[in-house]
N, C-alpha and C positions, 0 to 999 in steps of 0.2 A: 498425455491426454490432450485433445484438441481444445482450443479456447471455447468452442461452441457448446461443449458439454460441461463447462466449468461454472461454478458459482461466482458471480461478479460481486465484489465487495468494494464499497467506497468508504473513505475516511473523512470525517469532518474535523479539521485541525490536525496538526502533526506535532503536538507538543509531547510531553511525557506520556500522557494517557493514550493519545492518538497513535504514537509510535509503538507502544506496547500492544495495542490491539491490531495494528497493521502488519507488524513484522511476522507474526505467526501465519498470516494469510499467505505470505510469500513462500513459505516452505510447504504448504499443503498442495498436494498434486491435483486436488479437485476444486481449487479456488484460484481466483486471479484478482489482484488489486486493480480495480477498474479506474479509480481516480482518487485524488487527494484534494480537498478544498481547504485552503488556509488563507488568512488575510496577509500573511507574510511569507511569500514563496522564497525562502532562503535555500542555502545549500542542502539542508536536511531533506526538504521535499524533493528537490532535484535528484538526490541520490536514491530515494526510495522508488521514485517513478522509473528510474533506470535499472532497478533491481539490486542495488547495493545498499545495504542497510547500515553498515558500520564503516 
């Protein structure tokens, strides 16, 4: 599915709860993780933005 027809989802923070709510978005064909906002942009945020969650 093209990005234009997909639901855009953003995550505020990427700790335990943020990660558990953002990871399912990555596997849904009709959703795209549009962005992650966190005060500490460490390796976890970088990996999810690039599409690798683990």
